[in-house]
N, C-alpha and C positions, 0 to 999 in steps of 0.2 A: 469525540467531544471531550472526554475526560483528559486526553493527552494535552489539549489546548487550554483547559481550565483547571489544571491541577499541577503539582510540582514535577511533571515530566520534563526531561531535557533532551533535545535532539541536536546531533552534529551531523553535517554532511561531509563525507569523505570523498576521495577520488572515485570517479566512475558513477557518481550519483547515488552512492550507497548511503543510506540514512542509518545512524546508530541512535536508537531511542534508549534512554536510561529512565527506568521507573523510579518512583519515590522510594522503593525498597532497595534500590541499587542494582537491580537486575538489568542487563543490557539485551536489547532485541535488535537484530539486524534486518533491515528492509532493503532488498536489492531490486533494482529496476529490471524489467524483462529485457531479454536480448534485443538488440536493434533489428529492425526489418522483420519482425514476427507479427503474425496476426493471431488474435485470440478470438475464437468463436464461443459464444455462450448459447445455451439452449433457450428457446423462447416458447411461450405458450402457443400452441397451434391455433392459428387464427385463419378462418376462411375468408378469402378475399371477397369483397362485396360485388365483384363483377363476374 
């Protein structure tokens, strides 16, 4: 939320890489995940109702 409602600046470079520049001048690089990869996250154990 702060990145969109404060003086942050973003540029998209080749390959979908985002370069965020903070109001203090620091640069943060956000790279997309490799193509054709699957990311699993842990979920709360839930007992099926059947």
